[in-house]
C-alpha positions in Angstrom: -16.2 10.3 -13.1 -16.2 8.1 -10.0 -13.1 6.2 -8.9 -13.5 3.4 -6.3 -10.6 1.6 -4.7 -10.8 -1.9 -3.2 -8.5 -2.8 -0.4 -7.8 -6.1 1.4 -6.1 -5.8 4.8 -5.0 -7.7 7.8 -3.0 -6.1 10.6 -1.8 -3.0 8.8 -1.9 -0.4 11.5 1.5 1.0 10.6 0.4 1.9 7.1 -3.4 1.9 6.8 -4.1 5.5 7.9 -1.5 7.0 5.6 -2.8 4.8 2.8 -6.4 6.0 3.1 -5.5 9.6 3.6 -3.3 9.6 0.6 -5.7 8.0 -1.9 -8.7 10.0 -0.7 -6.6 13.1 -1.4 -5.3 11.8 -4.7 -8.7 11.4 -6.4 -10.3 8.2 -5.0 -14.0 8.8 -4.1 -14.6 5.7 -2.1 -12.6 2.8 -0.6 -14.2 -0.6 -0.1 -12.1 -2.5 2.5 -12.2 -6.1 3.4 -10.6 -6.7 6.8 -9.4 -10.2 7.1 -9.6 -10.6 10.9 -7.2 -7.9 12.0 -6.3 -8.0 15.7 -4.1 -4.8 15.9 -5.3 -1.2 15.6 -6.5 -1.6 12.0 -10.2 -2.0 12.8 -10.4 1.1 14.9 -8.7 3.2 12.2 -11.1 1.8 9.6 -14.1 2.5 11.8 -13.0 6.2 12.1 -12.8 6.5 8.3 -16.0 4.7 7.8 -17.8 7.2 10.0 -16.6 9.9 7.6 -18.6 8.2 4.8 -15.8 7.6 2.3 -14.8 4.1 3.4 -17.0 0.9 3.4 -15.7 -2.0 5.5 -16.6 -5.6 5.0 -15.5 -8.0 7.8 -14.1 -11.4 7.1 -13.0 -13.6 10.0 -9.4 -14.9 10.2 -8.8 -18.1 8.4 -8.2 -19.0 4.7 -6.9 -16.0 2.8 -9.4 -16.0 -0.2 -7.8 -13.0 -1.9 -9.3 -13.6 -5.4 -12.8 -14.1 -4.1 -12.8 -11.1 -1.8 -11.2 -8.7 -4.2 -13.5 -9.8 -7.0 -16.5 -9.3 -4.8 -15.4 -5.7 -3.9 -14.7 -4.9 -7.6 -18.2 -6.0 -8.5 -19.8 -4.1 -5.6 -17.9 -1.0 -6.9 -19.8 -1.4 -10.2 -23.2 -2.5 -9.0 -23.7 -0.6 -5.7 -21.4 2.4 -5.9 -21.6 3.6 -9.5 -17.9 3.4 -10.2 -16.5 4.3 -13.5 -13.0 3.0 -12.8 -11.9 0.5 -10.1 -8.4 0.3 -8.6 -7.6 -2.9 -6.6 -4.9 -2.1 -4.1 -3.0 -3.7 -1.2 -2.2 -1.7 2.0 1.5 -1.4 1.1 0.8 0.2 -2.3 0.5 3.9 -3.0 -0.9 4.8 -6.4 0.9 7.9 -7.7 -0.7 9.7 -10.7 1.8 11.2 -13.2 0.2 14.6 -13.2 -2.9 16.1 -11.7 -4.8 13.4 -9.9 -5.8 9.8 -10.3 -9.1 10.9 -11.8 -7.4 13.3 -14.2 -5.0 10.7 -15.7 -7.9 8.1 -16.0 -10.2 10.6 -17.6 -7.7 11.0 -20.4 -8.0 7.3 -21.4 -9.8 6.9 -24.7 -13.1 5.1 -24.4 -12.1 2.1 -26.4 -9.6 1.0 -23.7 -10.8 -0.5 -20.4 -7.6 -1.7 -18.7 -4.6 0.5 -17.8 -1.3 -0.7 -16.5 0.5 0.8 -13.5 4.3 0.7 -13.1 5.4 -0.7 -9.6 8.3 0.9 -7.8 9.8 -1.1 -4.9 11.1 0.7 -1.9 13.7 -1.1 0.2 13.7 -1.4 4.0 16.3 0.6 5.9 17.7 0.5 9.4 14.9 1.3 11.9 15.2 4.5 13.9 11.7 4.7 15.4 10.3 6.9 12.6 7.4 6.0 10.4 7.9 3.9 7.3 7.2 6.9 5.0 10.0 9.0 6.7 12.5 6.2 6.6 11.9 4.4 3.3 12.9 7.0 0.7 15.1 4.7 -1.5 13.7 2.5 -4.2 15.3 0.0 -6.4 16.2 1.0 -9.9 14.7 -1.1 -12.7 18.2 -1.7 -13.8 19.0 -3.5 -10.5 19.4 -7.3 -11.0 16.1 -8.2 -9.2 14.3 -10.5 -11.6 14.7 -13.4 -9.3 11.8 -15.7 -8.3 12.8 -15.4 -4.6 13.1 -11.6 -4.6 10.4 -9.5 -2.9 11.2 -6.8 -5.5 10.6 -8.6 -8.8 9.4 -6.2 -11.5 5.7 -6.4 -12.2 2.6 -4.3 -13.1 -0.8 -3.7 -11.6 -3.9 -2.8 -13.5 -6.7 -0.3 -13.1 -9.9 -1.2 -15.0 -13.3 0.2 -15.9 -16.1 -0.9 -13.6 -17.7 -4.3 -14.5 -20.4 -6.1 -12.6 -18.8 -9.4 -13.8 -15.2 -8.5 -13.1 -12.9 -11.4 -12.1 -9.7 -10.2 -10.5 -6.9 -12.7 -10.4 -4.5 -13.1 -7.4 -2.4 -10.0 -6.8 -4.7 -7.8 -8.9 -2.3 -8.1 -11.9 -5.0 -8.7 -14.4 -8.7 -9.4 -15.0 -9.6 -13.0 -16.0 -11.7 -13.4 -19.1 -12.3 -9.7 -19.5 -13.5 -8.2 -22.8 -11.9 -4.9 -21.9 -9.2 -3.8 -24.3 -5.9 -3.1 -22.5 -3.9 0.1 -23.2 -0.3 -1.1 -23.6 3.0 0.7 -23.5 1.8 3.7 -21.4 1.8 3.8 -17.6 0.1 6.9 -16.3 0.2 5.7 -12.7 3.2 4.5 -10.6 2.6 2.2 -7.7 5.0 3.1 -4.8 5.4 -0.3 -3.1 6.5 -0.7 0.6 6.3 -4.5 1.2 8.8 -4.8 4.0 8.7 -2.0 6.5 10.0 -3.3 9.8 11.2 -6.4 11.6 7.9 -6.8 13.5 5.8 -6.3 10.3 7.8 -8.9 8.4 7.6 -11.4 11.3 3.9 -11.0 11.5 3.4 -11.3 7.7 5.6 -14.3 7.5 3.3 -16.1 10.0 0.2 -15.0 8.2 1.5 -16.2 4.9 1.4 -19.7 6.4 -2.4 -19.6 6.0 -3.8 -21.2 3.0 -4.4 -19.0 0.0 -6.8 -19.4 -2.9 -5.6 -21.0 -6.1 -7.5 -22.1 -9.2 -6.6 -25.1 -11.3 -8.7 -26.4 -14.1 -11.5 -24.0 -13.1 -11.8 -25.4 -9.6 -10.8 -23.7 -6.4 -8.2 -25.5 -4.3 -6.1 -24.4 -1.3 -2.3 -24.1 -1.5 0.5 -22.6 0.6 2.1 -19.2 0.3 1.7 -17.9 -3.3 5.3 -17.0 -4.3 8.9 -18.1 -3.5 9.3 -14.9 -1.5 6.2 -15.6 0.6 7.4 -19.1 1.2 10.8 -17.9 2.4 9.3 -15.4 4.8 6.9 -18.1 6.1 9.8 -20.6 6.6 11.8 -17.9 8.4 8.9 -17.2 10.7 8.4 -20.9 11.5 12.1 -21.3 12.2 12.4 -18.2 14.3 14.6 -16.4 11.8 12.4 -13.5 10.7 14.7 -10.9 12.2 17.7 -12.5 10.4 15.7 -12.6 7.2 14.8 -9.0 7.6 18.4 -8.0 8.1 19.4 -9.8 5.0 17.1 -7.6 3.0 17.5 -4.2 4.8 20.0 -1.6 3.7 22.3 0.1 6.3 23.9 3.5 5.7 26.9 2.0 3.9 24.6 -0.1 1.7 22.5 2.9 0.7 25.6 4.9 -0.2 27.0 2.0 -2.3 23.6 1.4 -3.9 23.3 5.1 -4.9 26.8 5.1 -6.3 26.2 2.0 -8.4 22.8 3.1 -9.7 21.0 0.2 -7.9 19.1 2.6 -5.7 17.4 5.9 -6.3 16.3 8.4 -3.8 12.5 9.1 -4.0 10.9 11.3 -1.4 7.5 11.7 -3.1 5.5 9.7 -0.6 7.3 11.1 2.4 6.6 14.7 1.2 2.9 13.8 0.5 2.4 12.4 4.0 4.0 15.4 5.5 1.7 17.6 3.6 -1.3 15.6 4.8 -0.2 15.9 8.4 -0.1 19.7 8.2 -3.5 19.8 6.6 -2.3 20.5 3.0 -3.1 18.6 -0.1 -0.3 16.7 -1.7 0.7 17.8 -5.2 1.2 15.6 -8.2 3.3 17.6 -10.7 3.4 16.7 -14.3 6.6 15.0 -15.4 9.2 17.0 -17.3 10.6 15.9 -20.7 13.7 14.5 -18.8 11.4 12.6 -16.4 9.5 11.0 -19.3 12.8 10.0 -21.0 14.0 8.2 -17.8 10.5 6.7 -17.4 10.7 5.3 -20.9 14.0 3.6 -20.1 12.5 2.1 -17.0 9.5 0.8 -18.9 11.9 -0.8 -21.4 13.7 -2.6 -18.6 10.3 -3.8 -17.3 9.5 -5.2 -20.7 12.8 -7.1 -20.7 11.8 -8.6 -17.3 8.6 -9.8 -18.9 10.6 -11.7 -21.5 12.8 -13.3 -18.9 9.7 -14.4 -16.9 8.0 -15.7 -20.1 11.1 -17.8 -20.9 11.2 -19.2 -17.3 7.5 -20.0 -17.5 8.0 -21.8 -20.8 10.9 -23.8 -19.4 8.7 -24.8 -16.4 5.8 -25.7 -18.7 8.1 -27.9 -20.8 9.4 -29.7 -17.7 5.8 -30.3 -16.5 4.8 -31.6 -19.9 7.8 -33.9 -20.0 6.9 -35.3 -16.6 3.3 -35.8 -17.6 4.4 -37.6 -20.8 6.8 -39.8 -18.9 4.0 -40.7 -16.3 1.6 -41.3 -19.2 4.1 -43.6 -20.8 4.6 -45.5 -17.6 0.9 -45.9 -17.1 0.4 -47.1 -20.6 3.2 -49.7 -20.2 1.6 -51.0 -17.0 -1.8 -51.2 -18.6 -0.4 -53.0 -21.6 1.4 -55.6 -19.4 -1.8 -56.0 -17.4 -3.8 -56.7 -20.6 -1.2 -59.2 -21.8 -1.3 -61.1 -18.5 -5.1 -61.3 -18.7 -5.0 -62.7 -22.3 -2.4 -65.3 -21.3 -4.5 -66.3 -18.3 -3.2 -68.0 -15.1 -0.1 -70.1 -15.3 
């Protein structure tokens, strides 16, 4: 079985080396990377991995952030040019952790009738900076029971998907699903966890907030249009960057020592050193291990999955409320237009006074 990862990056030098090393050790055979005009040390790191033969780099100049187009292109290349069996579409701040064995092992166990597998996202929170790497510092993640299902939160619960290779794959923004796919999804089982590190330092958040001001791709009615930052969180980070408040915004999200203690006591935070330990192993030349979960681990995991499902219900209700408001606005506008047209017709029939 061949597993190909796609990766879209821009100025990720603080995380990209660990990302590539980790996934190539976890069962990924090849990483196809689209570099969207990085100006930091990212291109040099990618070039070094490309020379080793397990990374392919596609360069895209800085400008409009066409995530959907580029990720879809890479997913199709994985199928047509690289003989992939499974494709995993990742961001640089995501580390895909197999629940036992390796990524290939857990995917090999998927029955042939299923073509889409969901992955459970775990959000790690920023902590006070001490000069260490993000993997050393960020060892606390939010519990699914934490009240984080807020549209403006960078830690809203969500899933990612892994899919069988398809030369006609159409990956939606964020790689949360395939559009129009005939693949049957495997529901209710999450053999992979995505360890997510979206906010790693003041400098990184400041840089990302500025980048998110670039136009991103959106699709409405089957046509591509350009819009601003894709989520409320992205919009807040961009606004903070424009107003020179990125450091203040970062501090409002970061946990200090007291905040960590309180979060652990209240069950809002959980200590999770898996990525830290894996990166340490890689630095010493050892392979990271992915132990199979115990019965107790699986029980806790089931509880977390149930909470994630509840979050889906909340989002669905919010989406329906927004849809109802839009329909009401459309109906009101249509009524106004009809009334104006009716008056115009009446005036024409009456003729000039």
